[in-house]
N, C-alpha and C positions, 0 to 999 in steps of 0.2 A: 740265758739268751748266749752269752758267752760262751758258757760251758757247752751247750749243745754246738756250737762252732768249732770249739778245741776237741771235743769227741768225733765229730765230722772230718776235721783236718787228721787226725790221730789215724781213722780208717784209711783216707786217702793215702796218707804216708805209709802206710801197711802195703796198699795196691801198689803204688811205686817201689816200694824195697821189694816184695814179692816177683813184679816183672824185671828188676835187676838181676835176680837169680838167672834167669833164661839164658845169660850168654854162657855161664860157666855150666850149668847143667847141659846145655845142649853141646858144648865140646866134650866135655868130659864123657860122657853118656849114652846122647842120642846117636844113632845111624848117620853118618856124614852125609852131606850132599841130599838131603830129603826133607827141605823147610815146609813144603807144601803138605807135605806128606804129615809133618809134625804137627803143623797149624790145625788140621784135622784131627788130629788127636788129642790136642789142647784141647779145643772147643767142642766139638760135636759128644764125646761118651759122656761127658762131666753135665754138659748142657741136657742131654736124653735125661738123666740120673735124675736131674734137679727138676725136669718137668715131670717126670714120674711121680716126684715125691711131692711136689704143689700140685698136681692134675688141674691144671686152669691152662684153658687156651685163651690166644687174643678173641677181642669180640667186636664186632664192626670194623671200623675206621684203623682199630688199631692193628690189623692183618698188614695194611700197607706201610702205616707208621712203622711198624719194627721192622719190617722187610728194608725200610730206608736205612732206619738206625744201623739194624745189624749189616749192613752193606758197609756202612762207613766204620763200623767199629771193629768188624770181623773179615766179613767176605771179600772185598775190596782192599783191607787196609794191611791184611798178613802178608797177600802176596805182593804188593806192592812194598811193604815193608823189607819183605825178606829179599827179594828183588835187589833194591838199594844196598842192604848190606852186603849181599854177592858181589855186586859190581864198582862198591866204594871201598876205601880203607875206612875201619869199624868208626874211628875218629870222628871224619866228614860226615857220615850217615847220622851220629849221635849229636852232631853240632848242627845240622841243618833241623834235625827234629827238636831240639833245644828252641827253636823259632816258636813254637808252639803256642805258650802264653800268647806272644803277641798277636799272633792269627785270631786265636780264639775270644781276645779283647776285641779285635777288628769286627767278628762276625756277631759277636755276643752283643755289641751296641745297638746294630739296626734289630736284631731276631728277639735278643731279651730286655732292651732298654737298660743295659747295664753300662754306665758310662765308664772308659778306663780313668783312672786316676794319675795322678802323677807318679803317685807311691809306686803302683802298680807297675807301669811302665818302666820306670827306673829300674824296680826289681827284676823285670823281664830281661831287659838290658843287660843287668850286673849277672843275671842268671845264664843267659847266652855265652857272656864272656868267660864266666866259669867253667862252664862245659868245656869250652873251647881251648880253653889250659888245662882241662882234665885230662880228655881223651884226645884231642887234635894233633895229628901229624901230617906235615904238609905233602900231598901225594904229587907223585910226578906227572899224572894225566889226569884229568876228569870226564870221565864218560858221559856224554849228554844223556843215555838212558839212566844210567844210574843217579845222577843227578836228580832228573824230572821223578825217578821211583820215589825217590827218598822225600823231596818233595811234596809229591802227588799224596803218599802216606801221613804226612804230616796235615796238609791241609784236609782230609777227607777225616781224618779223627777227629780233628779241630769241629769240624762240622757236624758229626757225630756226636761229639759230646755237649755241644750248644745244642741240639734238638732235641737230646734228654731231657733238657730243662724247658724249652720250649714245649715240649708234650709232658706233661707232668703225668707219671706212672699211675695206670686206672689199678695198679695193684701193690703188693710187695716189691721189695726189690729183689727179691730170690727168683719169683715169678718171671718178671722182668726181664732180669738177667737172663734166665734160659730160655725165654725166647728166642735172644738176639744169638745164645750160644748157639741153639739147633738152627736157626735159619742161617746164619751166618757158614754154620758148617756145612749145611746142605750144598751151600753154595760153591763153598772149597773143595768137596770132594771129585766132581767131574774135572776141575782145572788141576787138583793133584794127578787124577788118574792120567790124563791126555800129558801132562806135560812132564810126568815123572814117572809113570807106568805103575804095575803091580806093588802093593805095600812091601818095603823088606823084610827080612826076617830080623825078630826082634830078641835080645837075649836079657837076661836078669836086669843088668844096670840101664838098658834101654827101657825095659817094664817100670824101674823105680823112677826113673829119670819122668819120664810121661805121665807117670801118677802123680808126682810133684807138681808136673807146669800144670795138669789138668785139674786138680783139685786146690792147690795152694795159689799157683802162679795165674791161674785162667778163673775158677769158678769165686772162690773167696777172694780172691783180687776183685774182681769187677763188680760183685756185688757191694763189697766196700769202698771202691773208686764211683760208682754211681749213688752211693746213700752219701757223698763225699760232694755227687752234684746237685743233689736232692737240697742238700742244707747251705752248700755255701754258693758263692759268686763263681762264674765260669772260669774267670779268669784265677781266683785266688788256688783254685783246685787244679788246673794247669801248671801252677808254680810249683806244684809239690811235687809232679810228675818231674820235675828235674831231679829228685832225689833218686830216681831209674841208674843214671850214669856215676853217679856217687859210690851207689852200693854196688854195682856193677864194678867200677875200676876196686874197689876195697876188696871185693871176692877174688877177683883176680891176683891181686896181689898175695891175698892167702893161700889160694887155691891151686893158681896157676903159677906163682912165684915171679909175677911182672915186677917190672920199676915202678918207683912209687918215688917221683922228685918233688922238690922245691914247686915247681909250676903246679903240678897236680896237688899238692897241698895248699896252695894258694886256690886254684880253683874250686876244690871241694869247700874250703873257706866261703867263696863269694856265692857259691850256689846254697850254701845251707843257709846265708844272711838271706839272699832275695827270697829265698822260700817262706823264712819267717817275715820280712817285711811287708809280703803280698797278702799275709792275713788280716782276716776281719778283726781278730781280737788284739792283735798287734796293733793296726790302725786306731782301734777305738782307746787303746792306752795311751798312743803317742798324742790321739785328740785330746784325753784328759789331761796330759802335760801342756797342752798348749800349744803341739804340732798338728795342725790341720791337715787332713786330705784333699789337697787341692785337684779338684776335677780338671780334665783337660779340655773340657768340651768349653765352649765357649758362652 
């Protein structure tokens, strides 16, 4: 059982790392100022390819369940995420997103009966501090719309992840992921057309960037992430998501020649420690050593 949880954790870690490449790929290769078009290109083409491969459609209540989850994980999440990223400094947006593990724990308690533990709550708080040290730079102003969008994207994605565990998939994760990518992508198309107009011209670099984000950063990443959610507590997987800004920061240093100082190193260490502390395998080993994982519930 421990081996299965480690495998699921590694798959979720791959997803978080793949998402961490989004910032560098977007800045270096994709057309500027077209976030919604980029969101459509990430979700819909690979979703259609996966759907054509599996040749299975939702049945019965899975039509509306998939629609709700796809809105949470793709259709509404992407526009809110990009709006927050455009209106707020990247560090602040990432720090607000880093509160996701605490929100997932709060939602998972009533919906999944997953009681938060002292160890996981502490790990989430340490991870939040780590992300703040890693990427946060104090802004001069805080646009209310940007803060609301960033918080909204974090809340709605957390709900989507919990619902994925609340409603166990009736099929394999590739098929389940294809349903969400297609439905979410279809929702994004009219939003992108209204707000951004006709699609931009795409050069070779842009095509390669979209190919990477669609195949690795979306198709493969979401399958791995959903597989992790299937086999691990929602709170444990949400903590793994904190690897996203760590990978983004490291790639920014390597590719974009951004600065990396003592505070960033300390932040990265705190994030990595919080991810490890929140995993079931680590908790089990601590219990075997006489350090029980104490529930915060009465």
